[in-house]
Structures are given as structure tokens and as C-alpha cells.
C-alpha positions as CSV (number, residue, x, y, z in Angstrom):
1,M,18.8,-3.6,-9.3
2,S,17.8,-0.1,-10.6
3,Q,16.3,-1.7,-13.8
4,D,14.3,-4.2,-11.7
5,R,12.9,-1.3,-9.6
6,I,12.1,0.8,-12.6
7,A,10.2,-2.2,-13.9
8,A,8.3,-2.6,-10.6
9,G,7.3,1.1,-10.6
10,P,5.0,1.1,-13.6
11,A,4.0,-2.6,-13.3
12,H,0.3,-1.5,-13.2
13,W,0.8,1.4,-15.6
14,P,-1.6,0.0,-18.3
15,A,-4.5,0.0,-15.9
16,L,-3.5,3.4,-14.4
17,A,-3.2,4.9,-17.9
18,G,-6.6,3.6,-18.9
19,Q,-8.1,5.1,-15.8
20,A,-6.4,8.4,-16.5
21,G,-7.2,8.5,-20.2
22,L,-3.5,8.4,-21.1
23,P,-1.8,6.3,-23.7
24,V,-0.1,3.1,-22.4
25,D,3.0,3.3,-24.7
26,G,5.6,5.8,-25.6
27,W,6.7,6.7,-22.1
28,T,10.3,6.9,-20.9
29,P,10.8,5.9,-17.2
30,Q,13.3,7.5,-14.8
31,L,13.8,6.1,-11.3
32,L,13.3,8.6,-8.6
33,G,14.3,8.0,-5.0
34,P,13.5,4.4,-4.4
35,R,12.8,3.8,-0.7
36,K,13.5,0.5,1.0
37,D,13.9,0.8,4.8
38,G,12.2,0.1,8.0
39,K,9.5,2.6,7.2
40,G,8.5,1.4,3.8
41,N,9.4,-0.2,0.5
42,R,8.2,1.6,-2.6
43,V,9.3,2.7,-6.1
44,V,8.7,6.1,-7.6
45,V,9.2,6.5,-11.3
46,R,8.8,9.6,-13.5
47,L,7.3,8.9,-16.9
48,E,8.1,11.2,-19.8
49,H,6.1,11.3,-23.1
50,P,6.7,13.5,-26.1
51,S,3.0,14.5,-26.4
52,H,1.8,14.5,-22.8
53,A,2.8,16.1,-19.5
54,A,5.0,14.0,-17.3
55,V,3.5,11.6,-14.7
56,I,4.8,10.2,-11.4
57,C,4.0,6.6,-10.9
58,M,4.4,5.2,-7.4
59,Q,4.2,1.6,-6.5
60,S,4.2,0.3,-2.9
61,L,5.8,-3.1,-2.4
62,N,4.9,-4.2,1.2
63,P,1.5,-5.1,2.6
64,A,1.3,-2.2,5.1
65,D,2.0,0.5,2.5
66,I,-0.4,-1.1,0.1
67,A,-3.2,-1.3,2.7
68,A,-2.7,2.5,3.4
69,T,-2.9,3.5,-0.3
70,G,-6.6,4.2,-0.3
71,A,-6.4,6.5,2.7
72,T,-3.4,8.4,1.4
73,V,-4.9,8.8,-2.1
74,R,-8.1,10.3,-0.6
75,A,-6.0,12.6,1.6
76,Q,-3.9,13.8,-1.3
77,A,-6.8,14.2,-3.6
78,A,-8.8,16.3,-1.1
79,A,-5.8,18.5,-0.3
80,A,-5.0,19.0,-4.0
81,D,-8.5,20.1,-4.7
82,A,-8.6,22.4,-1.7
83,L,-5.3,24.1,-2.8
84,S,-6.0,24.0,-6.5
85,N,-6.4,27.8,-6.8
86,H,-3.8,28.8,-4.2
87,P,-1.2,31.1,-5.8
88,D,1.8,29.7,-3.8
89,A,0.9,26.3,-2.3
90,G,-0.2,23.1,-3.9
91,V,-0.4,19.3,-3.8
92,P,0.0,17.2,-6.9
93,A,-3.3,16.0,-8.4
94,I,-4.0,12.3,-8.4
95,L,-4.6,11.1,-12.0
96,A,-5.4,7.4,-11.2
97,S,-5.1,4.9,-8.4
98,L,-5.4,1.2,-7.8
99,P,-5.6,1.0,-4.0
100,A,-5.7,-2.8,-3.8
101,E,-2.4,-2.9,-5.8
102,G,-0.7,0.0,-4.0
103,A,-0.3,1.8,-7.3
104,V,-0.8,5.6,-7.9
105,A,-0.3,7.9,-10.8
106,M,-0.1,11.7,-10.2
107,V,0.8,14.9,-11.9
108,A,4.6,15.3,-12.0
109,V,6.0,18.5,-10.5
110,V,9.5,19.9,-10.7
111,G,11.6,21.5,-8.0
112,E,14.1,20.8,-5.2
113,T,13.1,19.4,-1.8
114,L,13.7,21.4,1.3
115,A,16.1,18.6,2.4
116,Q,18.1,19.1,-0.8
117,L,18.2,22.8,-0.3
118,A,19.2,22.4,3.4
119,E,22.3,20.3,2.6
120,P,24.6,23.3,1.8
121,G,22.5,25.6,4.1
122,L,19.0,26.9,3.5
123,P,19.0,29.7,1.0
124,P,17.2,32.9,1.9
125,G,13.5,32.6,1.8
126,A,13.3,28.8,1.6
127,L,12.1,28.3,5.2
128,H,9.6,31.2,4.8
129,R,8.1,29.6,1.7
130,A,7.9,26.2,3.5
131,A,6.1,27.9,6.3
132,L,3.7,29.6,3.9
133,W,2.8,26.2,2.5
134,T,2.3,24.7,5.9
135,D,0.0,27.6,6.9
136,A,-2.0,27.2,3.7
137,F,-2.4,23.5,4.2
138,H,-3.5,23.8,7.8
139,R,-6.1,26.4,6.7
140,I,-7.9,23.7,4.8
141,G,-9.3,23.0,8.2
142,P,-11.4,22.5,10.1
143,V,-9.4,25.1,12.1
144,E,-10.3,25.0,15.8
145,K,-8.8,26.5,19.0
146,R,-7.7,23.7,21.3
147,A,-6.5,23.2,24.8
148,F,-3.5,21.0,24.5
149,Q,-3.5,17.5,26.1
150,P,0.0,16.0,26.2
151,R,-0.9,12.8,27.9
152,F,-1.3,10.8,24.7
153,I,2.2,11.5,23.3
154,V,3.7,11.2,26.8
155,N,2.0,7.8,27.4
156,H,3.3,6.6,23.9
157,L,6.8,7.6,24.8
158,L,6.6,6.0,28.3
159,R,5.4,2.8,26.6
160,L,8.5,2.9,24.4
161,R,10.6,3.6,27.5
162,D,9.3,0.4,29.3
163,G,8.4,-1.8,26.3
164,P,10.1,-4.7,24.6
165,R,11.4,-2.7,21.6
166,P,15.2,-2.4,21.8
167,I,16.4,1.2,21.9
168,A,20.0,2.5,21.5
169,R,21.3,4.0,24.7
170,R,18.1,3.0,26.4
171,D,19.1,4.4,29.9
172,R,19.6,7.9,28.4
173,F,16.4,7.6,26.5
174,R,14.5,6.6,29.7
175,A,15.9,9.7,31.5
176,Y,14.8,12.0,28.8
177,A,11.3,10.4,28.5
178,D,10.9,10.9,32.3
179,R,11.9,14.6,31.9
180,L,9.4,15.1,29.2
181,A,6.7,13.5,31.4
182,E,7.6,16.0,34.1
183,R,7.2,18.9,31.7
184,A,3.8,17.8,30.6
185,A,2.0,19.5,33.5
186,A,3.3,22.9,32.3
187,V,1.7,22.6,28.9
188,T,-1.5,20.8,29.8
189,G,-4.3,23.0,28.7
190,A,-2.1,25.4,26.8
191,A,-3.8,27.3,24.0
192,T,-3.1,26.0,20.5
193,V,-4.8,25.3,17.2
194,S,-6.0,22.1,15.7
195,S,-6.5,21.4,12.0
196,L,-5.9,18.8,9.3
197,R,-2.6,17.1,9.7
198,H,-0.1,16.1,7.0
199,G,1.3,13.3,9.1
200,D,4.8,13.2,7.6
201,L,5.8,16.8,7.2
202,S,9.5,16.3,6.6
203,A,12.0,18.4,4.6
204,R,11.9,15.7,1.8
205,N,8.2,16.1,1.4
206,L,8.2,19.8,0.5
207,L,9.2,20.5,-3.0
208,L,10.1,24.1,-3.9
209,A,9.5,25.1,-7.5
210,E,10.1,28.6,-8.9
211,D,6.5,29.7,-8.5
212,R,5.0,27.3,-5.9
213,V,5.7,25.0,-3.0
214,W,4.3,21.5,-3.4
215,G,3.5,19.2,-0.5
216,M,4.1,15.5,-1.0
217,D,3.4,12.2,0.6
218,L,0.4,13.0,2.9
219,K,-0.1,10.3,5.5
220,N,-3.1,11.4,7.5
221,A,-6.6,12.7,6.9
222,D,-7.2,13.3,10.6
223,T,-7.0,16.4,12.7
224,G,-5.0,17.4,15.7
225,P,-2.7,20.1,17.1
226,V,-0.8,21.8,14.3
227,G,2.3,21.5,16.4
228,F,2.7,17.8,15.5
229,D,3.4,18.7,11.9
230,I,5.5,21.8,12.8
231,A,7.6,19.9,15.3
232,R,8.3,17.1,12.8
233,L,9.5,19.6,10.2
234,L,11.6,21.6,12.6
235,V,13.3,18.5,14.0
236,D,13.9,17.1,10.5
237,L,15.6,20.3,9.4
238,A,17.7,20.5,12.6
239,E,18.9,17.0,11.8
240,H,19.8,18.1,8.3
241,I,21.6,21.3,9.2
242,P,24.7,20.9,11.4
243,G,25.0,23.4,14.2
244,S,21.3,24.4,14.1
245,D,18.6,23.8,16.6
246,P,14.8,23.6,16.3
247,A,14.2,26.8,18.2
248,E,16.4,28.8,15.8
249,I,14.7,27.2,12.8
250,G,11.3,27.9,14.4
251,A,12.1,31.6,14.7
252,G,12.5,31.7,10.9
253,F,9.5,29.4,10.3
254,F,7.1,31.7,12.2
255,T,7.8,34.6,9.8
256,G,5.5,32.8,7.4
257,Y,3.3,30.6,9.6
258,R,0.4,32.5,11.2
259,L,-2.2,30.1,12.6
260,T,-0.2,29.9,15.8
261,G,3.0,31.7,16.8
262,A,6.5,31.1,18.2
263,D,5.0,31.7,21.7
264,D,2.9,28.5,21.4
265,A,4.1,26.4,24.3
266,T,3.1,23.2,22.6
267,I,5.8,23.6,19.9
268,P,9.0,23.2,22.0
269,F,7.3,20.3,24.0
270,L,6.3,18.5,20.8
271,T,9.7,19.1,19.3
272,L,11.3,17.2,22.2
273,A,8.7,14.5,21.8
274,R,9.5,14.2,18.1
275,L,13.3,13.9,18.9
276,L,12.5,11.0,21.2
277,S,10.3,9.3,18.7
278,N,13.0,9.6,16.0
279,W,15.5,8.2,18.5
280,A,13.3,5.2,19.2
281,G,13.0,4.6,15.5
282,M,16.8,4.3,15.0
283,P,18.6,0.9,14.9
284,A,19.0,-0.4,18.4
285,V,22.6,-1.5,18.0
286,E,25.0,1.4,17.2
287,D,27.6,-0.9,15.6
288,R,25.0,-1.9,13.0
289,M,24.1,1.6,12.0
290,N,25.4,2.7,8.6
291,L,27.3,6.0,8.3
292,L,24.3,8.2,7.6
293,Q,22.4,6.6,10.5
294,T,25.3,7.1,12.8
295,L,25.6,10.8,11.9
296,R,21.9,11.2,12.3
297,F,21.8,9.4,15.7
298,H,24.6,11.5,17.1
299,R,22.8,14.6,15.9
300,I,19.6,13.4,17.7
301,L,21.7,12.9,20.9
302,A,23.1,16.4,20.7
303,L,19.7,18.0,20.0
304,A,18.1,16.0,22.9
305,E,20.9,16.9,25.3
306,A,20.5,20.6,24.4
307,G,16.7,20.5,24.6
308,F,16.6,18.7,27.9
309,A,19.4,20.7,29.6
């Protein structure tokens, strides 16, 4: 299976290499983190060459991911250009792309993801460096002061509450969605900051190298409250680190993030909204969850119970 996926990764390599001005032959492939789940199906291959810098070749394999390739390439290319001279934060440059085929080649970067570092417990400075990257990325702009309007995310969660999608422990999910809706009035109009959004700012999409933090896998080129990105990252880390909670992680995060602060009322609200969104994305039947999904789901339940207490 691994060999099949390695072959799928650089399937369009000759065309990508020609576009990038690189030789077609002489590369050694290494499979990196193939993803096949409810959120996507793609292959990522690292290509090594004795005379050229390493390249990452990514191939999407389902229609939705392929259709989104053009937008994600544009977002990544724009962010890479904007951060090209930043001393501590970067985004890998795009070398070539075939949007209609879902194929992309980019500069390879080396490091450990924040998720990998979090497994034994975050080392000193890792969260601070991740926060500095997030701050630098959001400063690409346009940075605007914004009065927060929670009705959009609340309405989305209420549609999930009442909609046809099966949700594990739905009665409990409904109760928490109702509590979030009740809290919306308290944050309506709260002062926050809007800027460019990453769209999938998770611990696996921040790569920490010795001299720089690299942001990966940008999903959006739109703008919105920065709390959406921050909440996603804080919840993802809380799910990775047993015994932690998003508020504790947030206290460390805001030592490096300066566009808004720990007193931003939108952050705890959006953190709870992210927990519910993650909950709704889990398999609906607990008996059909694998071990990792079961552990994650029970972590979400515990975080939600603490957050809505």
C-alpha cells in the first residue's frame, strides 16, 4: 500500500518538474504522512536529489480537495511571499502547481510539528514560537479592529444540533450548543481584531525548525476574527496534551501573540465553539471509533464539560 501511495504522490512530477525548471529523474521518494480520512485523501512525498534541494510533492486524490487546489496554492504563495524576509516565521514557497490535477510541488522544510513536540509535553519556548508565527502571519493583514458578531458560528452549531447529521451523544451536544447560544449576547459587539485567516491552524500544521517556524497547509485566503485561528490551535493542543485546558495553553500563547490579548472575550467563546465543531466531526457511533478517535472524543467531552461548567 505504501508503495502504491508513493507512486501516486509524484504521478504528475514530470509536468511539475518542467514547470519548476528541475530535472525529472534522479529523485528518491519518501512517503510523508499520507492522509485518508473523512477530511481528505492525499499523498505527500519528499523527493531527494544529490544535486538539488529537496522538494515536497503533494497529490490530492478526491474531487473536493482537487477543486480547492488553486485557492490553497494562491493562499500559500501569497503568504510565502509576504513572510519571505521575516527572520522567524515562514511559509514554504510553491515551486509548481497543476490545480486541475490537484498536484503541487513546494520547497521542503525540516523540523518537528507542534503536535509531535506536544506528545511528550511541550518543551520550553515551543508555544511561544508558535504564537510568534501566528502573530506574524496575521500581520500580513489587512488588520482591522472589529466588533465581534457571534451569530454566524452560533447559527452553524444550532443547525448541526437540529440537522440530519448523526452526532455522538447528541442530547449532550444539544445542551452545550444551547448554552453557547445563551452566552452569545455577552460577546456580541466585543472588541477584537480581524485579519487574514489560516483556516486550519492546528498543531500538525506548524513545523518548528532550529531557526524558524513554518506554517503549512493554508486553507483560506479570506479574512475574519483572528480568534478563529487561535481557538482552533488552542483546542487542538488541549486535545493533544492530557490534563491541559485551552485557557492554560492560551496564557502561554499570549506571551508571543500581540495583535489581541488574553482578555479578548471572543477567544474563550470561539474555543467552546471549536470544541463543539470538533465533536460534530467525530464518528457518530462510538463503538465504531478506533482507539485514537475514542481517546480524542473522550478528551473533547472532558474539555466541553469543564468549559461549560
